PASEBA-1860 file (N, C-alpha, C; in nm, 3 decimals):
! residues 314
1> XXXXXXXX> 0.077/-0.112/-0.010/-0.003/0.000/0.005/0.091/0.117/0.000 ~ 0.066/0.218/-0.097/0.144/0.333/-0.105/0.087/0.448/-0.018 ~ 0.164/0.527/0.039/0.135/0.654/0.125/0.044/0.745/0.051 ~ -0.046/0.796/0.123/-0.112/0.925/0.088/-0.009/1.021/0.043 ~ -0.019/1.086/-0.072/0.083/1.179/-0.119/0.106/1.303/-0.038 ~ 0.003/1.356/0.022/0.019/1.470/0.117/0.097/1.420/0.251 ~ 0.061/1.311/0.299/0.125/1.252/0.422/0.276/1.226/0.392 ~ 0.294/1.169/0.263/0.442/1.140/0.222/0.521/1.267/0.235
9> XXXXXXXX> 0.469/1.362/0.165/0.549/1.493/0.190/0.578/1.542/0.334 ~ 0.485/1.527/0.414/0.502/1.568/0.549/0.594/1.493/0.618 ~ 0.596/1.351/0.599/0.688/1.255/0.664/0.833/1.272/0.607 ~ 0.842/1.297/0.478/0.976/1.337/0.427/1.036/1.454/0.494 ~ 0.959/1.555/0.507/1.000/1.686/0.572/1.033/1.658/0.722 ~ 0.953/1.577/0.776/0.985/1.546/0.930/1.111/1.460/0.933 ~ 1.139/1.359/0.843/1.261/1.295/0.847/1.381/1.379/0.820 ~ 1.366/1.480/0.739/1.483/1.577/0.708/1.521/1.663/0.815
17> XXXXXXXX> 1.443/1.667/0.919/1.468/1.772/1.028/1.592/1.724/1.106 ~ 1.689/1.824/1.132/1.796/1.791/1.202/1.772/1.740/1.352 ~ 1.852/1.672/1.421/1.816/1.636/1.556/1.804/1.475/1.557 ~ 1.814/1.437/1.687/1.790/1.289/1.715/1.653/1.243/1.691 ~ 1.636/1.119/1.668/1.510/1.048/1.656/1.460/1.025/1.791 ~ 1.327/1.000/1.807/1.272/0.973/1.950/1.350/0.869/2.018 ~ 1.380/0.743/1.946/1.445/0.637/2.025/1.588/0.678/2.071 ~ 1.641/0.792/2.022/1.768/0.826/2.073/1.770/0.924/2.198
25> XXXXXXXX> 1.641/0.956/2.235/1.619/1.057/2.350/1.588/0.983/2.482 ~ 1.607/1.052/2.587/1.529/1.005/2.704/1.400/1.039/2.708 ~ 1.324/0.984/2.815/1.175/0.996/2.815/1.137/1.148/2.824 ~ 1.192/1.225/2.931/1.158/1.368/2.916/1.164/1.434/2.794 ~ 1.276/1.416/2.720/1.301/1.488/2.594/1.195/1.434/2.491 ~ 1.179/1.309/2.495/1.065/1.261/2.395/0.939/1.307/2.421 ~ 0.905/1.335/2.551/0.773/1.387/2.578/0.761/1.530/2.515 ~ 0.867/1.596/2.535/0.871/1.739/2.478/0.867/1.750/2.334
33> XXXXXXXX> 0.918/1.639/2.270/0.907/1.632/2.124/0.768/1.615/2.070 ~ 0.682/1.520/2.146/0.545/1.512/2.122/0.467/1.629/2.146 ~ 0.500/1.692/2.243/0.425/1.821/2.294/0.439/1.925/2.179 ~ 0.569/1.937/2.130/0.597/2.040/2.021/0.529/1.995/1.894 ~ 0.509/1.865/1.849/0.450/1.820/1.734/0.299/1.865/1.741 ~ 0.249/1.836/1.859/0.097/1.846/1.868/0.066/1.996/1.868 ~ 0.155/2.073/1.923/0.127/2.226/1.915/0.134/2.269/1.772 ~ 0.205/2.210/1.683/0.228/2.253/1.542/0.126/2.202/1.451
41> XXXXXXXX> 0.072/2.080/1.478/-0.016/2.010/1.382/-0.132/1.963/1.443 ~ -0.168/1.950/1.574/-0.275/1.901/1.639/-0.391/1.995/1.625 ~ -0.507/1.948/1.680/-0.625/2.040/1.678/-0.601/2.158/1.784 ~ -0.642/2.279/1.737/-0.611/2.393/1.830/-0.736/2.487/1.824 ~ -0.753/2.567/1.944/-0.851/2.659/1.942/-0.982/2.622/1.924 ~ -1.011/2.502/1.989/-1.156/2.444/1.975/-1.217/2.474/2.108 ~ -1.325/2.555/2.103/-1.401/2.591/2.229/-1.494/2.477/2.253 ~ -1.515/2.444/2.388/-1.617/2.361/2.426/-1.699/2.413/2.538
49> XXXXXXXX> -1.794/2.339/2.593/-1.884/2.403/2.690/-1.825/2.442/2.814 ~ -1.727/2.360/2.870/-1.657/2.393/2.994/-1.550/2.283/3.010 ~ -1.445/2.337/3.067/-1.337/2.228/3.111/-1.301/2.250/3.250 ~ -1.288/2.124/3.322/-1.255/2.111/3.448/-1.140/2.010/3.478 ~ -1.034/2.052/3.565/-0.936/1.973/3.595/-0.973/1.909/3.731 ~ -0.948/1.765/3.736/-0.989/1.695/3.861/-0.878/1.605/3.892 ~ -0.894/1.522/4.003/-0.805/1.428/4.032/-0.875/1.296/4.092 ~ -0.828/1.175/4.069/-0.889/1.066/4.123/-0.787/1.007/4.208
57> XXXXXXXX> -0.816/0.930/4.324/-0.712/0.862/4.393/-0.672/0.743/4.320 ~ -0.538/0.720/4.332/-0.483/0.598/4.255/-0.381/0.531/4.343 ~ -0.330/0.404/4.305/-0.248/0.337/4.388/-0.110/0.407/4.399 ~ -0.072/0.494/4.315/0.055/0.573/4.321/0.036/0.718/4.361 ~ -0.087/0.739/4.404/-0.116/0.894/4.433/-0.218/0.936/4.339 ~ -0.251/1.077/4.354/-0.358/1.135/4.268/-0.334/1.107/4.126 ~ -0.445/1.075/4.051/-0.452/1.063/3.904/-0.504/1.186/3.847 ~ -0.432/1.277/3.768/-0.497/1.389/3.712/-0.596/1.351/3.598
65> XXXXXXXX> -0.702/1.423/3.611/-0.807/1.403/3.502/-0.846/1.538/3.441 ~ -0.904/1.543/3.326/-0.957/1.667/3.269/-1.083/1.626/3.212 ~ -1.184/1.708/3.248/-1.323/1.682/3.206/-1.364/1.797/3.110 ~ -1.419/1.753/2.987/-1.460/1.848/2.889/-1.617/1.826/2.863 ~ -1.702/1.933/2.885/-1.835/1.936/2.855/-1.858/1.987/2.720 ~ -1.930/1.914/2.628/-1.952/1.964/2.488/-2.017/2.101/2.478 ~ -1.999/2.169/2.375/-2.083/2.291/2.347/-2.225/2.246/2.338 ~ -2.325/2.327/2.386/-2.451/2.312/2.375/-2.525/2.216/2.474
73> XXXXXXXX> -2.433/2.157/2.565/-2.484/2.056/2.651/-2.585/2.121/2.759 ~ -2.694/2.054/2.795/-2.797/2.112/2.863/-2.760/2.103/3.017 ~ -2.648/2.036/3.044/-2.612/2.024/3.183/-2.663/1.898/3.234 ~ -2.660/1.870/3.362/-2.694/1.744/3.430/-2.608/1.633/3.391 ~ -2.646/1.498/3.417/-2.570/1.398/3.383/-2.556/1.352/3.237 ~ -2.436/1.357/3.189/-2.411/1.332/3.053/-2.360/1.203/3.023 ~ -2.383/1.129/2.902/-2.304/1.008/2.878/-2.155/1.053/2.858 ~ -2.064/0.966/2.898/-1.924/1.004/2.907/-1.823/0.912/2.842
81> XXXXXXXX> -1.728/0.957/2.784/-1.627/0.885/2.733/-1.497/0.898/2.819 ~ -1.453/0.796/2.885/-1.329/0.801/2.953/-1.218/0.774/2.861 ~ -1.121/0.873/2.844/-1.024/0.863/2.737/-0.884/0.851/2.793 ~ -0.811/0.754/2.732/-0.672/0.733/2.773/-0.589/0.761/2.646 ~ -0.488/0.858/2.679/-0.408/0.908/2.575/-0.295/0.793/2.514 ~ -0.263/0.810/2.407/-0.143/0.729/2.347/-0.005/0.786/2.374 ~ 0.103/0.704/2.332/0.218/0.745/2.366/0.317/0.625/2.409 ~ 0.279/0.503/2.383/0.363/0.394/2.424/0.381/0.377/2.564
89> XXXXXXXX> 0.293/0.429/2.646/0.300/0.420/2.788/0.427/0.491/2.841 ~ 0.482/0.589/2.763/0.590/0.663/2.795/0.589/0.806/2.783 ~ 0.518/0.851/2.666/0.493/0.992/2.645/0.350/1.033/2.640 ~ 0.324/1.149/2.622/0.171/1.187/2.603/0.120/1.236/2.740 ~ 0.034/1.318/2.744/-0.034/1.378/2.875/-0.172/1.446/2.846 ~ -0.224/1.515/2.947/-0.347/1.578/2.912/-0.334/1.694/2.812 ~ -0.218/1.749/2.805/-0.195/1.874/2.708/-0.187/1.813/2.575 ~ -0.112/1.705/2.557/-0.082/1.667/2.408/-0.217/1.623/2.340
97> XXXXXXXX> -0.320/1.580/2.426/-0.438/1.524/2.374/-0.561/1.610/2.401 ~ -0.533/1.749/2.446/-0.643/1.830/2.478/-0.721/1.867/2.364 ~ -0.667/1.893/2.248/-0.741/1.926/2.132/-0.821/1.819/2.081 ~ -0.763/1.697/2.065/-0.841/1.566/2.027/-0.957/1.542/2.119 ~ -0.947/1.568/2.255/-1.055/1.543/2.337/-1.164/1.652/2.328 ~ -1.129/1.773/2.286/-1.219/1.871/2.262/-1.305/1.854/2.138 ~ -1.240/1.790/2.037/-1.309/1.763/1.921/-1.417/1.634/1.944 ~ -1.359/1.546/2.013/-1.444/1.415/2.048/-1.573/1.463/2.133
105> XXXXXXXX> -1.538/1.547/2.232/-1.659/1.609/2.316/-1.765/1.672/2.232 ~ -1.727/1.768/2.147/-1.826/1.842/2.074/-1.888/1.765/1.970 ~ -1.816/1.668/1.915/-1.884/1.603/1.789/-1.949/1.475/1.839 ~ -1.936/1.432/1.960/-2.004/1.325/2.009/-2.124/1.368/2.102 ~ -2.117/1.484/2.161/-2.227/1.528/2.248/-2.212/1.476/2.391 ~ -2.099/1.396/2.412/-2.073/1.331/2.520/-1.960/1.398/2.606 ~ -1.974/1.406/2.734/-1.864/1.440/2.823/-1.736/1.361/2.788 ~ -1.626/1.415/2.783/-1.503/1.335/2.772/-1.417/1.366/2.896
113> XXXXXXXX> -1.382/1.264/2.965/-1.282/1.272/3.079/-1.153/1.207/3.045 ~ -1.048/1.288/3.022/-0.917/1.242/2.992/-0.829/1.209/3.112 ~ -0.759/1.077/3.098/-0.693/1.045/3.222/-0.536/1.046/3.203 ~ -0.477/1.101/3.296/-0.324/1.126/3.297/-0.254/1.020/3.376 ~ -0.248/0.897/3.323/-0.205/0.784/3.410/-0.042/0.790/3.411 ~ 0.015/0.704/3.512/0.159/0.717/3.523/0.233/0.647/3.404 ~ 0.349/0.699/3.373/0.423/0.663/3.259/0.561/0.596/3.291 ~ 0.613/0.507/3.208/0.732/0.473/3.236/0.851/0.562/3.154
121> XXXXXXXX> 0.980/0.552/3.210/1.035/0.451/3.282/1.025/0.474/3.436 ~ 0.960/0.602/3.480/0.965/0.625/3.611/0.860/0.536/3.691 ~ 0.755/0.491/3.606/0.671/0.389/3.656/0.638/0.281/3.557 ~ 0.692/0.172/3.586/0.692/0.050/3.497/0.559/-0.016/3.505 ~ 0.535/-0.108/3.395/0.413/-0.188/3.399/0.405/-0.265/3.516 ~ 0.284/-0.274/3.580/0.148/-0.244/3.524/0.106/-0.112/3.587 ~ 0.192/-0.014/3.611/0.138/0.117/3.664/0.021/0.177/3.596 ~ 0.045/0.195/3.452/-0.056/0.262/3.377/-0.194/0.186/3.379
129> XXXXXXXX> -0.179/0.050/3.387/-0.310/-0.031/3.391/-0.369/-0.003/3.529 ~ -0.305/0.006/3.636/-0.362/0.023/3.756/-0.433/0.157/3.761 ~ -0.367/0.261/3.708/-0.424/0.394/3.715/-0.541/0.399/3.631 ~ -0.532/0.332/3.506/-0.663/0.350/3.411/-0.764/0.278/3.478 ~ -0.756/0.162/3.549/-0.866/0.102/3.618/-0.917/0.181/3.739 ~ -0.828/0.236/3.816/-0.871/0.315/3.931/-0.949/0.441/3.880 ~ -0.893/0.503/3.770/-0.976/0.618/3.729/-1.110/0.585/3.680 ~ -1.129/0.474/3.602/-1.264/0.438/3.567/-1.353/0.413/3.693
137> XXXXXXXX> -1.307/0.328/3.778/-1.393/0.304/3.902/-1.433/0.432/3.979 ~ -1.327/0.531/3.997/-1.368/0.648/4.060/-1.470/0.729/3.987 ~ -1.452/0.737/3.845/-1.552/0.830/3.789/-1.688/0.753/3.786 ~ -1.700/0.619/3.766/-1.820/0.540/3.778/-1.888/0.563/3.916 ~ -1.795/0.561/4.014/-1.853/0.554/4.154/-1.896/0.701/4.196 ~ -1.840/0.804/4.131/-1.871/0.942/4.173/-1.946/1.002/4.054 ~ -2.015/0.933/3.976/-2.084/0.979/3.843/-2.169/1.111/3.869 ~ -2.247/1.098/3.986/-2.347/1.208/3.998/-2.276/1.332/4.023
145> XXXXXXXX> -2.178/1.341/4.107/-2.111/1.467/4.125/-2.025/1.511/4.007 ~ -1.996/1.426/3.924/-1.913/1.470/3.804/-1.997/1.503/3.680 ~ -2.119/1.496/3.702/-2.209/1.522/3.581/-2.198/1.405/3.474 ~ -2.183/1.286/3.527/-2.173/1.167/3.446/-2.297/1.078/3.458 ~ -2.351/1.027/3.340/-2.451/0.931/3.345/-2.383/0.793/3.371 ~ -2.404/0.747/3.489/-2.329/0.619/3.528/-2.377/0.499/3.434 ~ -2.489/0.507/3.374/-2.532/0.391/3.295/-2.495/0.411/3.134 ~ -2.421/0.522/3.105/-2.370/0.543/2.968/-2.227/0.591/2.965
153> XXXXXXXX> -2.140/0.503/3.017/-1.999/0.532/3.026/-1.920/0.450/2.921 ~ -1.849/0.509/2.826/-1.778/0.423/2.738/-1.625/0.460/2.768 ~ -1.552/0.361/2.721/-1.398/0.384/2.741/-1.327/0.392/2.592 ~ -1.224/0.472/2.592/-1.166/0.491/2.461/-1.022/0.535/2.464 ~ -0.940/0.532/2.363/-0.812/0.575/2.365/-0.738/0.546/2.231 ~ -0.625/0.615/2.227/-0.549/0.590/2.088/-0.424/0.517/2.127 ~ -0.380/0.418/2.046/-0.252/0.346/2.064/-0.244/0.268/2.192 ~ -0.136/0.317/2.279/-0.129/0.252/2.410/-0.259/0.283/2.499
161> XXXXXXXX> -0.325/0.401/2.468/-0.443/0.429/2.540/-0.569/0.341/2.479 ~ -0.554/0.297/2.361/-0.662/0.201/2.322/-0.639/0.068/2.386 ~ -0.520/0.028/2.398/-0.491/-0.085/2.490/-0.553/-0.075/2.628 ~ -0.518/0.035/2.687/-0.564/0.066/2.831/-0.724/0.057/2.822 ~ -0.785/0.117/2.734/-0.937/0.117/2.730/-1.002/-0.025/2.721 ~ -0.940/-0.114/2.641/-0.995/-0.240/2.629/-0.959/-0.328/2.741 ~ -0.845/-0.311/2.793/-0.801/-0.380/2.919/-0.888/-0.342/3.034 ~ -0.920/-0.215/3.051/-1.014/-0.183/3.162/-1.158/-0.241/3.131
169> XXXXXXXX> -1.188/-0.243/3.007/-1.320/-0.311/2.979/-1.323/-0.461/3.002 ~ -1.200/-0.533/2.980/-1.185/-0.664/3.012/-1.200/-0.698/3.164 ~ -1.128/-0.606/3.242/-1.126/-0.627/3.384/-1.265/-0.600/3.438 ~ -1.342/-0.506/3.383/-1.469/-0.465/3.419/-1.564/-0.581/3.406 ~ -1.558/-0.636/3.283/-1.652/-0.746/3.248/-1.619/-0.874/3.342 ~ -1.493/-0.899/3.381/-1.449/-1.010/3.446/-1.487/-1.002/3.611 ~ -1.517/-0.881/3.637/-1.528/-0.844/3.797/-1.662/-0.793/3.821 ~ -1.684/-0.765/3.947/-1.805/-0.691/3.993/-1.795/-0.546/3.975
177> XXXXXXXX> -1.900/-0.473/3.985/-1.892/-0.328/3.989/-1.935/-0.275/3.841 ~ -1.913/-0.153/3.818/-1.949/-0.069/3.697/-1.885/-0.125/3.572 ~ -1.956/-0.122/3.469/-1.909/-0.186/3.328/-1.932/-0.080/3.220 ~ -1.831/-0.055/3.133/-1.848/0.031/3.022/-1.958/-0.023/2.914 ~ -2.018/0.064/2.848/-2.116/0.017/2.746/-2.066/0.025/2.613 ~ -1.941/0.082/2.579/-1.881/0.080/2.451/-1.728/0.109/2.464 ~ -1.656/0.064/2.353/-1.509/0.079/2.344/-1.476/0.151/2.218 ~ -1.405/0.258/2.229/-1.342/0.336/2.119/-1.209/0.309/2.114
185> XXXXXXXX> -1.166/0.223/2.019/-1.025/0.179/2.003/-0.954/0.237/1.888 ~ -0.867/0.327/1.904/-0.807/0.404/1.784/-0.656/0.351/1.777 ~ -0.634/0.272/1.675/-0.490/0.229/1.641/-0.446/0.149/1.766 ~ -0.526/0.059/1.827/-0.482/0.002/1.970/-0.357/-0.100/1.951 ~ -0.276/-0.083/2.047/-0.182/-0.197/2.060/-0.254/-0.315/2.134 ~ -0.250/-0.428/2.070/-0.315/-0.550/2.122/-0.214/-0.669/2.147 ~ -0.099/-0.654/2.104/-0.002/-0.754/2.099/0.148/-0.696/2.101 ~ 0.185/-0.671/2.221/0.316/-0.596/2.236/0.438/-0.665/2.161
193> XXXXXXXX> 0.427/-0.792/2.163/0.550/-0.876/2.105/0.511/-0.920/1.963 ~ 0.417/-0.862/1.886/0.365/-0.908/1.761/0.473/-0.918/1.663 ~ 0.465/-1.018/1.577/0.557/-1.044/1.459/0.459/-1.063/1.337 ~ 0.376/-0.961/1.307/0.286/-0.966/1.195/0.331/-0.914/1.070 ~ 0.255/-0.931/0.972/0.276/-0.873/0.829/0.309/-0.724/0.837 ~ 0.219/-0.654/0.902/0.215/-0.504/0.913/0.333/-0.459/0.986 ~ 0.382/-0.532/1.101/0.493/-0.497/1.176/0.614/-0.497/1.086 ~ 0.614/-0.590/0.999/0.735/-0.610/0.924/0.739/-0.527/0.803
201> XXXXXXXX> 0.620/-0.507/0.726/0.610/-0.434/0.615/0.620/-0.284/0.640 ~ 0.587/-0.238/0.765/0.596/-0.084/0.783/0.691/-0.064/0.898 ~ 0.788/-0.125/0.912/0.881/-0.121/1.027/0.960/0.011/1.018 ~ 0.980/0.067/0.900/1.056/0.180/0.896/1.002/0.287/0.790 ~ 1.003/0.415/0.825/0.961/0.512/0.738/0.802/0.556/0.743 ~ 0.737/0.500/0.833/0.590/0.510/0.841/0.534/0.572/0.967 ~ 0.617/0.670/1.027/0.584/0.744/1.137/0.623/0.683/1.272 ~ 0.557/0.548/1.290/0.588/0.477/1.409/0.677/0.360/1.357
209> XXXXXXXX> 0.805/0.374/1.405/0.905/0.268/1.347/0.939/0.170/1.453 ~ 1.005/0.070/1.406/1.049/-0.056/1.490/1.123/-0.005/1.605 ~ 1.211/0.077/1.586/1.310/0.126/1.701/1.231/0.198/1.798 ~ 1.146/0.274/1.766/1.062/0.345/1.865/0.965/0.249/1.942 ~ 0.903/0.161/1.875/0.842/0.049/1.944/0.921/-0.019/2.050 ~ 1.046/-0.047/1.996/1.143/-0.123/2.096/1.184/-0.024/2.208 ~ 1.183/0.102/2.192/1.206/0.199/2.287/1.119/0.209/2.403 ~ 0.988/0.225/2.343/0.872/0.219/2.437/0.867/0.085/2.525
217> XXXXXXXX> 0.896/-0.025/2.464/0.897/-0.150/2.534/1.011/-0.139/2.651 ~ 1.120/-0.090/2.612/1.239/-0.097/2.698/1.201/0.000/2.828 ~ 1.132/0.107/2.798/1.105/0.206/2.892/0.984/0.168/2.979 ~ 0.903/0.095/2.940/0.785/0.069/3.014/0.775/-0.071/3.080 ~ 0.828/-0.175/3.009/0.815/-0.307/3.057/0.932/-0.367/3.122 ~ 0.922/-0.413/3.256/1.040/-0.458/3.321/1.085/-0.589/3.238 ~ 1.215/-0.611/3.236/1.279/-0.724/3.173/1.221/-0.857/3.242 ~ 1.193/-0.947/3.158/1.146/-1.075/3.191/0.993/-1.097/3.200
225> XXXXXXXX> 0.929/-0.968/3.175/0.786/-0.973/3.175/0.732/-1.061/3.056 ~ 0.624/-1.140/3.078/0.564/-1.204/2.977/0.486/-1.098/2.876 ~ 0.526/-1.094/2.758/0.462/-0.997/2.663/0.321/-1.043/2.631 ~ 0.292/-1.161/2.668/0.136/-1.211/2.655/0.055/-1.189/2.771 ~ 0.100/-1.114/2.868/0.019/-1.087/2.983/-0.104/-1.008/2.933 ~ -0.231/-1.032/2.945/-0.341/-0.955/2.889/-0.349/-0.816/2.934 ~ -0.276/-0.777/3.052/-0.271/-0.653/3.110/-0.174/-0.565/3.022 ~ -0.103/-0.631/2.917/-0.008/-0.568/2.836/-0.046/-0.589/2.695
233> XXXXXXXX> -0.087/-0.699/2.661/-0.134/-0.738/2.541/-0.275/-0.791/2.531 ~ -0.385/-0.713/2.525/-0.509/-0.765/2.550/-0.559/-0.878/2.459 ~ -0.494/-0.895/2.337/-0.530/-0.999/2.250/-0.523/-1.139/2.309 ~ -0.451/-1.158/2.417/-0.425/-1.284/2.481/-0.521/-1.307/2.592 ~ -0.624/-1.219/2.615/-0.727/-1.247/2.716/-0.785/-1.380/2.706 ~ -0.799/-1.460/2.804/-0.861/-1.587/2.798/-1.006/-1.584/2.746 ~ -1.075/-1.479/2.769/-1.207/-1.472/2.716/-1.243/-1.321/2.698 ~ -1.319/-1.298/2.588/-1.369/-1.158/2.576/-1.517/-1.159/2.560
241> XXXXXXXX> -1.581/-1.257/2.595/-1.722/-1.277/2.594/-1.795/-1.186/2.682 ~ -1.897/-1.108/2.632/-1.969/-1.018/2.713/-1.902/-0.884/2.712 ~ -1.798/-0.857/2.642/-1.740/-0.722/2.631/-1.844/-0.627/2.562 ~ -1.834/-0.501/2.584/-1.911/-0.404/2.516/-1.886/-0.395/2.370 ~ -1.975/-0.340/2.280/-1.955/-0.319/2.148/-1.822/-0.241/2.120 ~ -1.761/-0.255/2.018/-1.626/-0.192/1.989/-1.632/-0.119/1.853 ~ -1.559/-0.009/1.841/-1.539/0.058/1.716/-1.396/0.078/1.701 ~ -1.332/0.033/1.601/-1.181/0.026/1.589/-1.147/0.108/1.463
249> XXXXXXXX> -1.057/0.207/1.480/-1.002/0.278/1.371/-0.855/0.227/1.345 ~ -0.830/0.195/1.222/-0.704/0.149/1.176/-0.646/0.224/1.061 ~ -0.526/0.199/1.023/-0.468/0.257/0.909/-0.392/0.154/0.839 ~ -0.388/0.146/0.700/-0.320/0.037/0.621/-0.177/0.048/0.642 ~ -0.113/0.152/0.660/0.034/0.159/0.675/0.081/0.167/0.818 ~ 0.001/0.135/0.902/0.036/0.131/1.045/0.092/-0.014/1.088 ~ 0.219/-0.009/1.147/0.276/-0.136/1.201/0.171/-0.217/1.292 ~ 0.087/-0.155/1.366/-0.014/-0.214/1.447/-0.136/-0.255/1.373
257> XXXXXXXX> -0.142/-0.240/1.246/-0.261/-0.261/1.184/-0.321/-0.399/1.199 ~ -0.227/-0.501/1.177/-0.284/-0.646/1.179/-0.322/-0.694/1.311 ~ -0.260/-0.648/1.426/-0.298/-0.691/1.558/-0.434/-0.626/1.599 ~ -0.454/-0.505/1.541/-0.595/-0.437/1.558/-0.709/-0.521/1.497 ~ -0.679/-0.568/1.377/-0.776/-0.644/1.303/-0.801/-0.782/1.378 ~ -0.691/-0.836/1.432/-0.686/-0.968/1.496/-0.766/-0.958/1.628 ~ -0.756/-0.850/1.684/-0.832/-0.830/1.811/-0.979/-0.807/1.775 ~ -1.019/-0.733/1.675/-1.147/-0.725/1.630/-1.213/-0.869/1.606
265> XXXXXXXX> -1.132/-0.955/1.524/-1.187/-1.088/1.493/-1.206/-1.170/1.624 ~ -1.120/-1.145/1.726/-1.145/-1.224/1.850/-1.256/-1.166/1.919 ~ -1.289/-1.045/1.918/-1.419/-0.999/1.977/-1.542/-1.050/1.907 ~ -1.543/-1.042/1.778/-1.645/-1.099/1.686/-1.680/-1.237/1.713 ~ -1.560/-1.319/1.722/-1.586/-1.459/1.747/-1.645/-1.491/1.881 ~ -1.638/-1.394/1.971/-1.696/-1.411/2.096/-1.835/-1.344/2.107 ~ -1.881/-1.317/1.982/-2.023/-1.234/1.977/-2.028/-1.102/2.023 ~ -1.916/-1.021/2.010/-1.905/-0.888/2.046/-1.933/-0.810/1.914
273> XXXXXXXX> -2.025/-0.712/1.912/-2.038/-0.633/1.785/-1.932/-0.539/1.763 ~ -1.863/-0.543/1.647/-1.740/-0.463/1.606/-1.769/-0.397/1.472 ~ -1.714/-0.277/1.473/-1.701/-0.199/1.343/-1.548/-0.163/1.318 ~ -1.496/-0.191/1.220/-1.364/-0.137/1.194/-1.368/-0.035/1.066 ~ -1.307/0.082/1.099/-1.288/0.183/0.983/-1.136/0.182/0.961 ~ -1.102/0.140/0.842/-0.969/0.127/0.801/-0.926/0.229/0.685 ~ -0.852/0.317/0.731/-0.801/0.435/0.624/-0.699/0.395/0.547 ~ -0.701/0.384/0.403/-0.592/0.348/0.319/-0.487/0.449/0.308
281> XXXXXXXX> -0.362/0.415/0.287/-0.253/0.506/0.258/-0.211/0.577/0.373 ~ -0.255/0.555/0.497/-0.219/0.640/0.615/-0.154/0.567/0.729 ~ -0.102/0.626/0.826/-0.012/0.571/0.917/-0.066/0.570/1.073 ~ 0.011/0.519/1.162/-0.031/0.504/1.296/-0.061/0.648/1.362 ~ -0.194/0.653/1.417/-0.219/0.782/1.485/-0.214/0.897/1.394 ~ -0.266/0.882/1.273/-0.262/1.000/1.184/-0.354/1.104/1.223 ~ -0.444/1.080/1.327/-0.531/1.184/1.375/-0.456/1.293/1.445 ~ -0.332/1.262/1.488/-0.249/1.364/1.542/-0.224/1.480/1.445
289> XXXXXXXX> -0.223/1.447/1.308/-0.190/1.541/1.202/-0.305/1.629/1.147 ~ -0.395/1.667/1.249/-0.515/1.732/1.228/-0.494/1.861/1.135 ~ -0.391/1.917/1.139/-0.366/2.048/1.064/-0.303/2.020/0.939 ~ -0.264/1.886/0.902/-0.199/1.850/0.785/-0.289/1.781/0.694 ~ -0.361/1.674/0.746/-0.441/1.578/0.673/-0.590/1.596/0.698 ~ -0.665/1.620/0.581/-0.815/1.622/0.598/-0.883/1.498/0.651 ~ -0.800/1.389/0.628/-0.852/1.252/0.668/-0.849/1.253/0.840 ~ -0.776/1.323/0.894/-0.760/1.331/1.039/-0.883/1.382/1.101
297> XXXXXXXX> -0.934/1.489/1.048/-1.065/1.548/1.098/-1.190/1.452/1.068 ~ -1.185/1.388/0.956/-1.289/1.303/0.925/-1.294/1.173/1.009 ~ -1.174/1.120/1.037/-1.157/1.015/1.128/-1.209/1.038/1.267 ~ -1.166/1.154/1.323/-1.213/1.196/1.446/-1.366/1.218/1.461 ~ -1.422/1.272/1.347/-1.573/1.303/1.346/-1.634/1.145/1.347 ~ -1.583/1.057/1.261/-1.625/0.929/1.255/-1.630/0.870/1.399 ~ -1.513/0.877/1.470/-1.500/0.825/1.597/-1.606/0.887/1.690 ~ -1.620/1.012/1.693/-1.716/1.085/1.773/-1.855/1.039/1.742
305> XXXXXXXX> -1.892/1.020/1.609/-2.023/0.972/1.578/-2.051/0.836/1.636 ~ -1.943/0.755/1.634/-1.958/0.620/1.683/-2.002/0.620/1.831 ~ -1.932/0.717/1.907/-1.959/0.734/2.050/-2.100/0.785/2.063 ~ -2.140/0.879/1.982/-2.273/0.947/1.981/-2.384/0.837/1.969 ~ -2.364/0.751/1.872/-2.467/0.650/1.847/-2.463/0.548/1.949 ~ -2.352/0.511/2.013/-2.345/0.410/2.112/-2.412/0.440/2.236 ~ -2.393/0.575/2.283/-2.437/0.629/2.409/-2.572/0.711/2.390 ~ -2.616/0.724/2.267/-2.733/0.783/2.234/-2.745/0.933/2.295
313> XX> -2.658/1.022/2.258/-2.660/1.159/2.299/-2.763/1.240/2.220 ~ -2.825/1.201/2.124/-2.919/1.263/2.044/-2.905/1.252/1.904
END
C-alpha cells in the first residue's frame, strides 16, 4: 500500500529535520518532542462548553483528570467517554491530547474525561493499567457529582491508550462493579510482542517505526515480563465474551494494523459487535496530524459519531 501523497511529503519533511530520533532521546526529551509536534499540527483553538481539571485517587497517588463538557450541553448527567491518551506508555499527557478530546466531546455530544496515568520509565508496567482501572472506577462511583450518567460510560483511547481502554473493559466485565457500554479503540496496541505482516512491512519510514516501538517497550516493561500478559497485550485475554461493542480505527500503513484486526476478529468470534474503519494510505495515529491531513478530521468525526450512536446523545 502506497502512502497518501500529502502525508508522504509531511513525513519526508519530518525525516529531514536535524536532531535525534525519538528512540535516541530520554523519556522527558521525547515527551517534549510530542508536545511540540501536537502544538504545530494538532487540533487547536476548539471551544467546548466547559473544562474542569480533577483528580482521582490511585495506587501511586492522585491521578490527574480533565473533564470536557461539549458545546450546547444542557447540563446534568451526560453520557461520558473516559479517554486514555496514546504514547507507548512513556509519552503523552493531558496537554498533548487536549485538542483531540475537545473535538471528540463536541462532535459526540458526550462528556469526555481524559486520564493522565503514570508513565514509564519512572513507573513501569503495570502502573498505567492500575491507574486506568482506578480512574474508571472512581469516575463511575462518583458519577452524580461529576455530571456523568453512570449507565452510559464508554472507554476509549489511541494506541497505548486504546490498549488501556480495552484492558479496563476486560477487567470490568470479568469482575463486579460498573461496566462500560462501549469501546472506542483508535490504532490499539493489542499484542506488544507481535510479529505480524504489518509490523514487518511498515517497520521503517511510516511515522511509528520498529526502533521507537522497541524504545517504548524498554522504557515501560520490566525485563522478563511475559509480553502475552493480557494487561499488556489484550489480544491474549482468555475470554472476551460479554465485552461491550467496539469501534476500531486502523490505518493500512500502520505497523499495528494487523494486531488491531486480529483483536476485532477475537471480539467478533465471542459475539461482540465490532465495527472497523480502515483508512488506506495512512499511518499510525494519523489523527495527530489534524492540521496537515483532511482525513484526520474525518476520522475523528467518525469516531465521535460512533460514541454518539453508542451512548445515544441525540
